[in-house]
N, C-alpha and C positions, 0 to 999 in steps of 0.2 A: 384339548384346548382348556386353558385355565378358566375357572369360573370368574365372571366379571366382578363378583363381590369379594374375591380373595384379597385385593389390596386393603379392604376394610378390616380384615381379620389376620393380622400378621401372626405367623406361626401356626395357623390353622390349615387344614386340608379339606377339600371338598370331596364328597362321595354321594353317589346315588345308589340307594339300596332297594332291591325288590322286596316288597312286603306282602304282595299277593300277585297272582297272575296278571300281567300287563299293568301293574301298578307300582311305580317307584316313588320313593320319597327322597328329596334332595336335602342334604345336610352339610353343615360345616362342623368339623371335628377338631378339638384342640385341648391341651392341658392334660392333667393327670390327677388322680384321686377319685373320690366317690363320684358317681355319674350324676350329671345335671342336664336335664332336657329343657331347652328354651323354645317356646312356641309364640309366634307373632300374631298380630291382628290384621284388620282390614284398613286400607286396601294395600297392605304391605307384604313384606317377605322376611326371611330370616335376617336380612340386613339391619333390622331395627336394633339388634343387640350389639352393634359394632363398638359402641362407646363403653360397654360394660364387659363384653366377652373376654378381653385380654386379662382383666383383673380376676374375673371368675375362674379363668383357666389356671391361675396360680393356686387355686384351691380344689378344683374339680376337673373331672373329665367332662368337658362341655360338648354337648350336641345341640347345635342350633338348627332346627329343622323347618322346612317349608311345609305347611299344611297341604293336604290333598286339595287340589283346585287352585293353589296359589304358587307363586314363585316358579321354580323349576321342577316341582313335583307333578305327578300325573294329574290329568284333569278329565276324569270320566264323565259320561252323561249322568245326570241326576236320577233319572228314572221317574215313573209316574207318581210315586209317593215321596220322592226326594231322599230315599233311604241311603243312596250312595254318599250323601253329604250329611246324614245324621251324625251328631257328635259321637254316637256310638261307633260308627264306621271310621270316623276321623281319629278317634282315640285308639281304636284297634291298630290303625296304621302305625301310630307312634310307639305303641307297646311292642309291636313286632320289630320296628326299626331298632329299638333299644336292645331287644333280645338278639337280633342279628349282629349287633355290634358288641355283644357279650355282656350286656347289663340286664340282669333279671329284676333288679331293684334300682330305683333312681329317685332323685329329687326333681321337682318341676318348678320352673319359673315361667309364667305365661301371662300374656297381655291380651285384653280384648277378646277377639274370636278364639285365640289360642287358650285363653282362660276358660272359655266355655267348653272347649275340648277337654281341658284338664279336669273340669268339674265332672264330666261324664267318665273320664278315665279313672278318677278316684272312686266313683261309684261302682264301675264295672270291673276294675282291676286293683282292688285295694291292696293286694299282696305285692304289687309292683311299685306303688307310689309310696315313698317314705315320708316326704313332706311336700307341701305345695305353697307357692307364693302366687297370688292371683292379683293382677293389676287392673284397676279402674273398671271393674264391673260389679254389679249385683247379679244374683242368679237370673237366668233368662225368664223363667216363669214369673218371678217377682216383678221384673221390669215391665213385662207385658201387662200384668195384672194391675199395675199402678201407673199405667201410661196417663200422662197429663198433657195439656196443650203445650206446656213448656218443653216437656220431653219430646213430644212428637215434632215440634218445630226444630229442635236441635238435632234429633236423631231421625231426620226425614228419610235417610237412606234405609232405615229398617223397614219402612213401608213402601218405598220405591222398589227395592230389590226383590221383594217377595211377589211382585206382580207377575202374571203368567208370561212365560217366554213366548216370543223372542223380544218383547218390547224393551225391557231394561237392558238386555244384552246388546241390542242394536244401538241404543243410545250411548252406552259405555264404549262400544267398539268404534263409534264414530270419532271419538277423540279420547282414548284412554289416558294420554298424558295429562290432559286438562282435568279429567275426572280425579286423578290422583292429587293434583295441586289444589283443585277446588275443595276436595274433602279435607285434606290435611291443612290447607291454609285457612279454612273457615273456623278452625278451633281457636282457643283462647290465645295461643302463642303465635299464630300465623305460621309462616314457613321458616322463620328464623332458626328453630332448633335443628333443622334437617341438613345434614351434610349433603352437598350437591351430588356426591357419588351414590349415596343411599337413595336419594330422591330419583336419580337416574335408574337405579335398580328397580324401584317400585314401578316406574313408568315402563321400563323394558318388559317387565314380567306381566303387567296387566295387558300389554299388547300381544302377548303370545296367544296362539290359537287355543280356544277353550277356556281362557282365563276369565273372561267376563261371565261365562256360563257357570264356572266353578264358584265364583264369588256370589252370584245370585242364588245358586243352589244351596250354598252354606246358609244364607238367610232364609230361604224358603223352608229348609229343614228346621231351622230354629223356630219358625212360626207354626210348625205342624208336628212332625214326628218327634222332634225333641221335646215338645211340651207333653206329648203322650208319655214319653219315658220319665220325665220329671214328675208328672202327676202320679205315675205308678210307684216311684220311689216314696213319695209322701204317703200314698195309700198303704204301702207295705212297711212304713216307718223305717225305711233305710236312710242312713245318714253317713256323711263322710266321717271317717274315724281318725285319719291321720292328722297331725298338726298342720294348721293352715294359717298363713299370714296374708292378710288382705290389706293392700295399699291402694290409695286412690289420690287423684289430683285435687287439691283444695280449690282450684280455679276451674274445675271441670263440671260437666253436666251431671255426672253420677253424684257428686257432692251436693249439687243444687236440688236434685229431684228425688234422691233416695237416701236411706241410711244403710250404707253397704255393710258395716260391721253387724248391725242388727239382722239384716237379711241373711248373711252367711251363718250367723249363729242359729238361725232357724233350721238349717240343713246340715250343720256340721257340729261336732262335739268339742273340738279344740281350735278355737279361732282367736287370733289377736290381730291388731292392725291399727293403722292411722292414716290420716291424710298427709300428703307430701306437698311441698311448695312448688306446684307446677299445674299444668293442665292434663290432658288425656294421655299424651305420648311420653310417659314417665321415663322410659329408658333413654330417650333422646333429649328430653327437656331437663331432666334432673338426674343424670347418671350417678353423680357422687352421693346424692341423698338416697337413691335407690340402693346402691351398694352398702351404704351405712346401715340400712335396715336389713337387707337380705343376707349379708355375710354372717352376722351373729346368729340369725335365725337358722340358716341352713347348716351352720357349723355345730349347732346343738345336736346332741345325740337324742333321737326321738325316744320317748318312754316306751 
């Protein structure tokens, strides 16, 4: 059966790749040239890239993947310490996916939760990641350390989703479609930027068995085991070495509550970036502005 999101990705093909025993990653593949991995955020799927993927495919071999726990990828149990959803585990999935597809080195363009996975990927697999573009986040540790009332009110889901199971899972499962529209619609641009087909994909996938648990475990790991890994990097003076472009929405919460460029410069050696004229969902709110920044950066040959 054709993947429901295929109409959003003309010229692409869908594939599920086994990256570990009983664990598959779902991905859309298209284009040719250097490899480019696209990673989405919460509460979304690979469908977030549909407005930019056709143009990117003119320059790159594009792999738009669902994270573990999201979309049509596998949704394992998180385990007692949430290690199954540590960004280390989620990053390993994507590195193996790219290797299985024949790409030992690749660029990364990642939004939100996917950008947190990319951060860990760059730390753990620097030989694989050529360049990274990270969309609308500051590093997880910095955001928790600098939590203010304004941030907590806007990013309430960070604190709701980390509650012990099954409470948040049960509430999401009661009406997953409403959870998606409430979360997306309460941002600065409302629901206007979202194609109805993409919105239907987000709702379909969050209603799948295990999806609510995967989503919650992603956040539980971020508030626990991921912070341990981040603090160890700092203690051992490990930094991201590859060129990184950081882009964020000038109308978003990250802009209001943090200095993303400054925070990434604390953990990486080669960082550039700027705000774009949009809110949080950059690839859907401002696809042309995103492409105008990303294509020159990724087409540069890394030093």
